[in-house]
PDBQT receptor file of N, H, CA, C and O in Angstrom, charges set to zero:
ATOM      1  N   MET A   1      -4.730  -5.615  -5.546  1.00  0.00    +0.000 N 
ATOM      2  CA  MET A   1      -5.011  -6.741  -6.405  1.00  0.00    +0.000 C 
ATOM      3  C   MET A   1      -4.802  -6.386  -7.873  1.00  0.00    +0.000 C 
ATOM      4  O   MET A   1      -4.634  -7.275  -8.708  1.00  0.00    +0.000 OA
ATOM      5  N   VAL A   2      -4.812  -5.112  -8.189  1.00  0.00    +0.000 N 
ATOM      6  H   VAL A   2      -4.948  -4.390  -7.511  1.00  0.00    +0.000 HD
ATOM      7  CA  VAL A   2      -4.645  -4.701  -9.578  1.00  0.00    +0.000 C 
ATOM      8  C   VAL A   2      -3.175  -4.591  -9.946  1.00  0.00    +0.000 C 
ATOM      9  O   VAL A   2      -2.791  -4.899 -11.074  1.00  0.00    +0.000 OA
ATOM     10  N   ALA A   3      -2.357  -4.156  -9.008  1.00  0.00    +0.000 N 
ATOM     11  H   ALA A   3      -2.669  -3.906  -8.092  1.00  0.00    +0.000 HD
ATOM     12  CA  ALA A   3      -0.934  -3.949  -9.274  1.00  0.00    +0.000 C 
ATOM     13  C   ALA A   3      -0.113  -5.026  -8.579  1.00  0.00    +0.000 C 
ATOM     14  O   ALA A   3       0.082  -4.953  -7.366  1.00  0.00    +0.000 OA
ATOM     15  N   PRO A   4       0.373  -6.020  -9.310  1.00  0.00    +0.000 N 
ATOM     16  CA  PRO A   4       1.136  -7.104  -8.681  1.00  0.00    +0.000 C 
ATOM     17  C   PRO A   4       2.358  -6.614  -7.907  1.00  0.00    +0.000 C 
ATOM     18  O   PRO A   4       2.758  -7.241  -6.926  1.00  0.00    +0.000 OA
ATOM     19  N   CYS A   5       2.951  -5.504  -8.336  1.00  0.00    +0.000 N 
ATOM     20  H   CYS A   5       2.626  -4.995  -9.132  1.00  0.00    +0.000 HD
ATOM     21  CA  CYS A   5       4.148  -5.015  -7.650  1.00  0.00    +0.000 C 
ATOM     22  C   CYS A   5       3.827  -4.476  -6.254  1.00  0.00    +0.000 C 
ATOM     23  O   CYS A   5       4.735  -4.284  -5.445  1.00  0.00    +0.000 OA
ATOM     24  N   ASN A   6       2.557  -4.232  -5.968  1.00  0.00    +0.000 N 
ATOM     25  H   ASN A   6       1.820  -4.388  -6.625  1.00  0.00    +0.000 HD
ATOM     26  CA  ASN A   6       2.164  -3.691  -4.666  1.00  0.00    +0.000 C 
ATOM     27  C   ASN A   6       1.405  -4.696  -3.803  1.00  0.00    +0.000 C 
ATOM     28  O   ASN A   6       0.930  -4.343  -2.723  1.00  0.00    +0.000 OA
ATOM     29  N   ILE A   7       1.283  -5.938  -4.259  1.00  0.00    +0.000 N 
ATOM     30  H   ILE A   7       1.668  -6.224  -5.136  1.00  0.00    +0.000 HD
ATOM     31  CA  ILE A   7       0.461  -6.925  -3.562  1.00  0.00    +0.000 C 
ATOM     32  C   ILE A   7       0.962  -7.200  -2.140  1.00  0.00    +0.000 C 
ATOM     33  O   ILE A   7       0.167  -7.536  -1.263  1.00  0.00    +0.000 OA
ATOM     34  N   HIS A   8       2.261  -7.063  -1.907  1.00  0.00    +0.000 N 
ATOM     35  H   HIS A   8       2.907  -6.791  -2.620  1.00  0.00    +0.000 HD
ATOM     36  CA  HIS A   8       2.835  -7.343  -0.586  1.00  0.00    +0.000 C 
ATOM     37  C   HIS A   8       2.449  -6.298   0.458  1.00  0.00    +0.000 C 
ATOM     38  O   HIS A   8       2.609  -6.533   1.655  1.00  0.00    +0.000 OA
ATOM     39  N   ILE A   9       1.954  -5.171   0.024  1.00  0.00    +0.000 N 
ATOM     40  H   ILE A   9       1.825  -4.980  -0.949  1.00  0.00    +0.000 HD
ATOM     41  CA  ILE A   9       1.642  -4.085   0.964  1.00  0.00    +0.000 C 
ATOM     42  C   ILE A   9       0.529  -4.497   1.927  1.00  0.00    +0.000 C 
ATOM     43  O   ILE A   9       0.511  -4.045   3.071  1.00  0.00    +0.000 OA
ATOM     44  N   ASN A  10      -0.401  -5.351   1.480  1.00  0.00    +0.000 N 
ATOM     45  H   ASN A  10      -0.385  -5.719   0.550  1.00  0.00    +0.000 HD
ATOM     46  CA  ASN A  10      -1.464  -5.811   2.378  1.00  0.00    +0.000 C 
ATOM     47  C   ASN A  10      -0.890  -6.555   3.580  1.00  0.00    +0.000 C 
ATOM     48  O   ASN A  10      -1.366  -6.387   4.703  1.00  0.00    +0.000 OA
ATOM     49  N   LYS A  11       0.128  -7.375   3.346  1.00  0.00    +0.000 N 
ATOM     50  H   LYS A  11       0.515  -7.512   2.434  1.00  0.00    +0.000 HD
ATOM     51  CA  LYS A  11       0.747  -8.117   4.452  1.00  0.00    +0.000 C 
ATOM     52  C   LYS A  11       1.440  -7.158   5.420  1.00  0.00    +0.000 C 
ATOM     53  O   LYS A  11       1.399  -7.355   6.635  1.00  0.00    +0.000 OA
ATOM     54  N   LEU A  12       2.074  -6.120   4.876  1.00  0.00    +0.000 N 
ATOM     55  H   LEU A  12       2.107  -5.960   3.889  1.00  0.00    +0.000 HD
ATOM     56  CA  LEU A  12       2.714  -5.128   5.743  1.00  0.00    +0.000 C 
ATOM     57  C   LEU A  12       1.679  -4.373   6.563  1.00  0.00    +0.000 C 
ATOM     58  O   LEU A  12       1.885  -4.118   7.750  1.00  0.00    +0.000 OA
ATOM     59  N   ALA A  13       0.562  -4.016   5.929  1.00  0.00    +0.000 N 
ATOM     60  H   ALA A  13       0.394  -4.224   4.965  1.00  0.00    +0.000 HD
ATOM     61  CA  ALA A  13      -0.508  -3.316   6.643  1.00  0.00    +0.000 C 
ATOM     62  C   ALA A  13      -1.085  -4.184   7.755  1.00  0.00    +0.000 C 
ATOM     63  O   ALA A  13      -1.346  -3.697   8.855  1.00  0.00    +0.000 OA
ATOM     64  N   ASP A  14      -1.285  -5.474   7.469  1.00  0.00    +0.000 N 
ATOM     65  H   ASP A  14      -1.073  -5.870   6.576  1.00  0.00    +0.000 HD
ATOM     66  CA  ASP A  14      -1.809  -6.388   8.486  1.00  0.00    +0.000 C 
ATOM     67  C   ASP A  14      -0.853  -6.500   9.676  1.00  0.00    +0.000 C 
ATOM     68  O   ASP A  14      -1.288  -6.518  10.828  1.00  0.00    +0.000 OA
ATOM     69  N   ALA A  15       0.447  -6.576   9.392  1.00  0.00    +0.000 N 
ATOM     70  H   ALA A  15       0.799  -6.562   8.456  1.00  0.00    +0.000 HD
ATOM     71  CA  ALA A  15       1.437  -6.672  10.470  1.00  0.00    +0.000 C 
ATOM     72  C   ALA A  15       1.471  -5.384  11.291  1.00  0.00    +0.000 C 
ATOM     73  O   ALA A  15       1.564  -5.434  12.517  1.00  0.00    +0.000 OA
ATOM     74  N   ALA A  16       1.397  -4.250  10.632  1.00  0.00    +0.000 N 
ATOM     75  H   ALA A  16       1.322  -4.209   9.636  1.00  0.00    +0.000 HD
ATOM     76  CA  ALA A  16       1.393  -2.967  11.345  1.00  0.00    +0.000 C 
ATOM     77  C   ALA A  16       0.129  -2.842  12.197  1.00  0.00    +0.000 C 
ATOM     78  O   ALA A  16       0.187  -2.383  13.338  1.00  0.00    +0.000 OA
ATOM     79  N   ALA A  17      -1.000  -3.250  11.643  1.00  0.00    +0.000 N 
ATOM     80  H   ALA A  17      -1.047  -3.623  10.717  1.00  0.00    +0.000 HD
ATOM     81  CA  ALA A  17      -2.265  -3.180  12.386  1.00  0.00    +0.000 C 
ATOM     82  C   ALA A  17      -2.224  -4.073  13.620  1.00  0.00    +0.000 C 
ATOM     83  O   ALA A  17      -2.708  -3.688  14.684  1.00  0.00    +0.000 OA
ATOM     84  N   LEU A  18      -1.653  -5.254  13.482  1.00  0.00    +0.000 N 
ATOM     85  H   LEU A  18      -1.260  -5.568  12.618  1.00  0.00    +0.000 HD
ATOM     86  CA  LEU A  18      -1.534  -6.162  14.619  1.00  0.00    +0.000 C 
ATOM     87  C   LEU A  18      -0.705  -5.520  15.730  1.00  0.00    +0.000 C 
ATOM     88  O   LEU A  18      -1.059  -5.605  16.906  1.00  0.00    +0.000 OA
ATOM     89  N   GLY A  19       0.394  -4.881  15.350  1.00  0.00    +0.000 N 
ATOM     90  H   GLY A  19       0.682  -4.812  14.395  1.00  0.00    +0.000 HD
ATOM     91  CA  GLY A  19       1.235  -4.203  16.337  1.00  0.00    +0.000 C 
ATOM     92  C   GLY A  19       0.508  -3.079  17.040  1.00  0.00    +0.000 C 
ATOM     93  O   GLY A  19       0.613  -2.924  18.256  1.00  0.00    +0.000 OA
ATOM     94  N   VAL A  20      -0.228  -2.297  16.274  1.00  0.00    +0.000 N 
ATOM     95  H   VAL A  20      -0.313  -2.423  15.286  1.00  0.00    +0.000 HD
ATOM     96  CA  VAL A  20      -0.990  -1.182  16.859  1.00  0.00    +0.000 C 
ATOM     97  C   VAL A  20      -2.054  -1.716  17.807  1.00  0.00    +0.000 C 
ATOM     98  O   VAL A  20      -2.198  -1.221  18.925  1.00  0.00    +0.000 OA
ATOM     99  N   ASN A  21      -2.800  -2.723  17.365  1.00  0.00    +0.000 N 
ATOM    100  H   ASN A  21      -2.684  -3.125  16.457  1.00  0.00    +0.000 HD
ATOM    101  CA  ASN A  21      -3.862  -3.288  18.202  1.00  0.00    +0.000 C 
ATOM    102  C   ASN A  21      -3.306  -3.949  19.464  1.00  0.00    +0.000 C 
ATOM    103  O   ASN A  21      -3.920  -3.869  20.528  1.00  0.00    +0.000 OA
ATOM    104  N   ASN A  22      -2.149  -4.599  19.351  1.00  0.00    +0.000 N 
ATOM    105  H   ASN A  22      -1.649  -4.663  18.487  1.00  0.00    +0.000 HD
ATOM    106  CA  ASN A  22      -1.526  -5.223  20.517  1.00  0.00    +0.000 C 
ATOM    107  C   ASN A  22      -0.989  -4.199  21.513  1.00  0.00    +0.000 C 
ATOM    108  O   ASN A  22      -0.779  -4.511  22.685  1.00  0.00    +0.000 OA
ATOM    109  N   ALA A  23      -0.772  -2.990  21.043  1.00  0.00    +0.000 N 
ATOM    110  H   ALA A  23      -0.942  -2.736  20.091  1.00  0.00    +0.000 HD
ATOM    111  CA  ALA A  23      -0.284  -1.911  21.918  1.00  0.00    +0.000 C 
ATOM    112  C   ALA A  23      -1.444  -1.056  22.435  1.00  0.00    +0.000 C 
ATOM    113  O   ALA A  23      -1.257   0.099  22.817  1.00  0.00    +0.000 OA
ATOM    114  N   ASN A  24      -2.643  -1.642  22.441  1.00  0.00    +0.000 N 
ATOM    115  H   ASN A  24      -2.795  -2.581  22.131  1.00  0.00    +0.000 HD
ATOM    116  CA  ASN A  24      -3.857  -0.984  22.934  1.00  0.00    +0.000 C 
ATOM    117  C   ASN A  24      -4.301   0.190  22.072  1.00  0.00    +0.000 C 
ATOM    118  O   ASN A  24      -5.007   1.080  22.545  1.00  0.00    +0.000 OA
ATOM    119  N   GLY A  25      -3.894   0.193  20.825  1.00  0.00    +0.000 N 
ATOM    120  H   GLY A  25      -3.321  -0.530  20.440  1.00  0.00    +0.000 HD
ATOM    121  CA  GLY A  25      -4.391   1.186  19.877  1.00  0.00    +0.000 C 
ATOM    122  C   GLY A  25      -5.511   0.579  19.052  1.00  0.00    +0.000 C 
ATOM    123  O   GLY A  25      -5.932  -0.550  19.305  1.00  0.00    +0.000 OA
ATOM    124  N   LYS A  26      -5.987   1.312  18.083  1.00  0.00    +0.000 N 
ATOM    125  H   LYS A  26      -5.645   2.229  17.878  1.00  0.00    +0.000 HD
ATOM    126  CA  LYS A  26      -7.007   0.802  17.167  1.00  0.00    +0.000 C 
ATOM    127  C   LYS A  26      -6.553   1.108  15.749  1.00  0.00    +0.000 C 
ATOM    128  O   LYS A  26      -6.590   2.258  15.309  1.00  0.00    +0.000 OA
ATOM    129  N   ALA A  27      -6.123   0.075  15.036  1.00  0.00    +0.000 N 
ATOM    130  H   ALA A  27      -6.093  -0.859  15.393  1.00  0.00    +0.000 HD
ATOM    131  CA  ALA A  27      -5.653   0.235  13.666  1.00  0.00    +0.000 C 
ATOM    132  C   ALA A  27      -6.832   0.373  12.716  1.00  0.00    +0.000 C 
ATOM    133  O   ALA A  27      -7.885  -0.232  12.918  1.00  0.00    +0.000 OA
ATOM    134  N   VAL A  28      -6.640   1.169  11.690  1.00  0.00    +0.000 N 
ATOM    135  H   VAL A  28      -5.784   1.660  11.527  1.00  0.00    +0.000 HD
ATOM    136  CA  VAL A  28      -7.625   1.323  10.618  1.00  0.00    +0.000 C 
ATOM    137  C   VAL A  28      -6.879   1.152   9.301  1.00  0.00    +0.000 C 
ATOM    138  O   VAL A  28      -5.987   1.937   8.979  1.00  0.00    +0.000 OA
ATOM    139  N   ILE A  29      -7.244   0.135   8.551  1.00  0.00    +0.000 N 
ATOM    140  H   ILE A  29      -7.968  -0.503   8.812  1.00  0.00    +0.000 HD
ATOM    141  CA  ILE A  29      -6.627  -0.107   7.250  1.00  0.00    +0.000 C 
ATOM    142  C   ILE A  29      -7.559   0.439   6.176  1.00  0.00    +0.000 C 
ATOM    143  O   ILE A  29      -8.757   0.154   6.175  1.00  0.00    +0.000 OA
ATOM    144  N   PHE A  30      -7.001   1.224   5.266  1.00  0.00    +0.000 N 
ATOM    145  H   PHE A  30      -6.028   1.455   5.267  1.00  0.00    +0.000 HD
ATOM    146  CA  PHE A  30      -7.809   1.793   4.184  1.00  0.00    +0.000 C 
ATOM    147  C   PHE A  30      -7.024   1.737   2.887  1.00  0.00    +0.000 C 
ATOM    148  O   PHE A  30      -5.796   1.643   2.900  1.00  0.00    +0.000 OA
ATOM    149  N   ASN A  31      -7.715   1.792   1.795  1.00  0.00    +0.000 N 
ATOM    150  H   ASN A  31      -8.712   1.868   1.785  1.00  0.00    +0.000 HD
ATOM    151  CA  ASN A  31      -7.088   1.759   0.477  1.00  0.00    +0.000 C 
ATOM    152  C   ASN A  31      -6.680   3.153   0.035  1.00  0.00    +0.000 C 
ATOM    153  O   ASN A  31      -7.188   4.155   0.538  1.00  0.00    +0.000 OA
ATOM    154  N   THR A  32      -5.763   3.201  -0.905  1.00  0.00    +0.000 N 
ATOM    155  H   THR A  32      -5.350   2.387  -1.314  1.00  0.00    +0.000 HD
ATOM    156  CA  THR A  32      -5.331   4.460  -1.485  1.00  0.00    +0.000 C 
ATOM    157  C   THR A  32      -4.973   4.216  -2.944  1.00  0.00    +0.000 C 
ATOM    158  O   THR A  32      -4.944   3.071  -3.393  1.00  0.00    +0.000 OA
ATOM    159  N   ILE A  33      -4.706   5.260  -3.671  1.00  0.00    +0.000 N 
ATOM    160  H   ILE A  33      -4.729   6.191  -3.306  1.00  0.00    +0.000 HD
ATOM    161  CA  ILE A  33      -4.364   5.110  -5.077  1.00  0.00    +0.000 C 
ATOM    162  C   ILE A  33      -2.962   4.539  -5.232  1.00  0.00    +0.000 C 
ATOM    163  O   ILE A  33      -2.142   4.632  -4.318  1.00  0.00    +0.000 OA
ATOM    164  N   ALA A  34      -2.695   3.961  -6.363  1.00  0.00    +0.000 N 
ATOM    165  H   ALA A  34      -3.361   3.885  -7.105  1.00  0.00    +0.000 HD
ATOM    166  CA  ALA A  34      -1.366   3.433  -6.677  1.00  0.00    +0.000 C 
ATOM    167  C   ALA A  34      -0.970   3.935  -8.060  1.00  0.00    +0.000 C 
ATOM    168  O   ALA A  34      -1.810   4.052  -8.952  1.00  0.00    +0.000 OA
ATOM    169  N   ILE A  35       0.299   4.225  -8.228  1.00  0.00    +0.000 N 
ATOM    170  H   ILE A  35       0.981   4.130  -7.504  1.00  0.00    +0.000 HD
ATOM    171  CA  ILE A  35       0.827   4.641  -9.518  1.00  0.00    +0.000 C 
ATOM    172  C   ILE A  35       1.425   3.422 -10.206  1.00  0.00    +0.000 C 
ATOM    173  O   ILE A  35       2.232   2.709  -9.611  1.00  0.00    +0.000 OA
ATOM    174  N   PHE A  36       1.048   3.184 -11.422  1.00  0.00    +0.000 N 
ATOM    175  H   PHE A  36       0.392   3.763 -11.906  1.00  0.00    +0.000 HD
ATOM    176  CA  PHE A  36       1.525   2.041 -12.186  1.00  0.00    +0.000 C 
ATOM    177  C   PHE A  36       2.556   2.500 -13.206  1.00  0.00    +0.000 C 
ATOM    178  O   PHE A  36       2.347   3.493 -13.903  1.00  0.00    +0.000 OA
ATOM    179  N   ASP A  37       3.663   1.783 -13.294  1.00  0.00    +0.000 N 
ATOM    180  H   ASP A  37       3.833   0.977 -12.728  1.00  0.00    +0.000 HD
ATOM    181  CA  ASP A  37       4.708   2.116 -14.252  1.00  0.00    +0.000 C 
ATOM    182  C   ASP A  37       4.160   2.162 -15.676  1.00  0.00    +0.000 C 
ATOM    183  O   ASP A  37       4.533   3.036 -16.458  1.00  0.00    +0.000 OA
ATOM    184  N   GLY A  38       3.289   1.239 -16.008  1.00  0.00    +0.000 N 
ATOM    185  H   GLY A  38       2.986   0.529 -15.372  1.00  0.00    +0.000 HD
ATOM    186  CA  GLY A  38       2.745   1.169 -17.371  1.00  0.00    +0.000 C 
ATOM    187  C   GLY A  38       1.927   2.394 -17.732  1.00  0.00    +0.000 C 
ATOM    188  O   GLY A  38       1.847   2.762 -18.904  1.00  0.00    +0.000 OA
ATOM    189  N   ILE A  39       1.325   3.023 -16.752  1.00  0.00    +0.000 N 
ATOM    190  H   ILE A  39       1.390   2.724 -15.800  1.00  0.00    +0.000 HD
ATOM    191  CA  ILE A  39       0.529   4.217 -16.996  1.00  0.00    +0.000 C 
ATOM    192  C   ILE A  39       1.419   5.466 -17.007  1.00  0.00    +0.000 C 
ATOM    193  O   ILE A  39       1.243   6.355 -17.841  1.00  0.00    +0.000 OA
ATOM    194  N   SER A  40       2.366   5.521 -16.082  1.00  0.00    +0.000 N 
ATOM    195  H   SER A  40       2.509   4.799 -15.405  1.00  0.00    +0.000 HD
ATOM    196  CA  SER A  40       3.138   6.753 -15.899  1.00  0.00    +0.000 C 
ATOM    197  C   SER A  40       4.408   6.807 -16.732  1.00  0.00    +0.000 C 
ATOM    198  O   SER A  40       5.022   7.870 -16.828  1.00  0.00    +0.000 OA
ATOM    199  N   MET A  41       4.824   5.698 -17.337  1.00  0.00    +0.000 N 
ATOM    200  H   MET A  41       4.325   4.835 -17.258  1.00  0.00    +0.000 HD
ATOM    201  CA  MET A  41       6.053   5.672 -18.115  1.00  0.00    +0.000 C 
ATOM    202  C   MET A  41       6.000   6.711 -19.231  1.00  0.00    +0.000 C 
ATOM    203  O   MET A  41       5.022   6.788 -19.974  1.00  0.00    +0.000 OA
ATOM    204  N   GLY A  42       7.028   7.485 -19.337  1.00  0.00    +0.000 N 
ATOM    205  H   GLY A  42       7.823   7.423 -18.734  1.00  0.00    +0.000 HD
ATOM    206  CA  GLY A  42       7.100   8.479 -20.399  1.00  0.00    +0.000 C 
ATOM    207  C   GLY A  42       6.506   9.835 -20.020  1.00  0.00    +0.000 C 
ATOM    208  O   GLY A  42       6.609  10.795 -20.784  1.00  0.00    +0.000 OA
ATOM    209  N   THR A  43       5.886   9.913 -18.839  1.00  0.00    +0.000 N 
ATOM    210  H   THR A  43       5.803   9.133 -18.219  1.00  0.00    +0.000 HD
ATOM    211  CA  THR A  43       5.307  11.178 -18.416  1.00  0.00    +0.000 C 
ATOM    212  C   THR A  43       6.383  12.020 -17.727  1.00  0.00    +0.000 C 
ATOM    213  O   THR A  43       7.454  11.511 -17.396  1.00  0.00    +0.000 OA
ATOM    214  N   GLU A  44       6.107  13.273 -17.518  1.00  0.00    +0.000 N 
ATOM    215  H   GLU A  44       5.237  13.687 -17.787  1.00  0.00    +0.000 HD
ATOM    216  CA  GLU A  44       7.055  14.157 -16.854  1.00  0.00    +0.000 C 
ATOM    217  C   GLU A  44       7.410  13.655 -15.458  1.00  0.00    +0.000 C 
ATOM    218  O   GLU A  44       8.552  13.803 -15.023  1.00  0.00    +0.000 OA
ATOM    219  N   GLY A  45       6.449  13.065 -14.754  1.00  0.00    +0.000 N 
ATOM    220  H   GLY A  45       5.521  12.945 -15.108  1.00  0.00    +0.000 HD
ATOM    221  CA  GLY A  45       6.686  12.581 -13.411  1.00  0.00    +0.000 C 
ATOM    222  C   GLY A  45       7.682  11.444 -13.329  1.00  0.00    +0.000 C 
ATOM    223  O   GLY A  45       8.300  11.234 -12.285  1.00  0.00    +0.000 OA
ATOM    224  N   MET A  46       7.844  10.705 -14.419  1.00  0.00    +0.000 N 
ATOM    225  H   MET A  46       7.341  10.875 -15.266  1.00  0.00    +0.000 HD
ATOM    226  CA  MET A  46       8.755   9.560 -14.419  1.00  0.00    +0.000 C 
ATOM    227  C   MET A  46      10.147   9.924 -14.951  1.00  0.00    +0.000 C 
ATOM    228  O   MET A  46      11.061   9.101 -14.907  1.00  0.00    +0.000 OA
ATOM    229  N   LYS A  47      10.306  11.127 -15.441  1.00  0.00    +0.000 N 
ATOM    230  H   LYS A  47       9.564  11.796 -15.477  1.00  0.00    +0.000 HD
ATOM    231  CA  LYS A  47      11.609  11.526 -16.015  1.00  0.00    +0.000 C 
ATOM    232  C   LYS A  47      12.534  12.064 -14.956  1.00  0.00    +0.000 C 
ATOM    233  O   LYS A  47      13.665  12.444 -15.260  1.00  0.00    +0.000 OA
TER     234      LYS A  47
C-alpha cells in the first residue's frame, strides 16, 4: 500500500495462494520489505 509500483503483487500472491490451496497445499502469505526508487536513487546499489 505504500509503494504504488508494487501494489499488483498482492493480486499475484492471492492467485498463487489459490493454486497452492487447490492443490491440497496450505499457502501462507506474508509481507516483506520493498525497495523504493525514491529512497535508493543515487546510492551505490542503484548504480
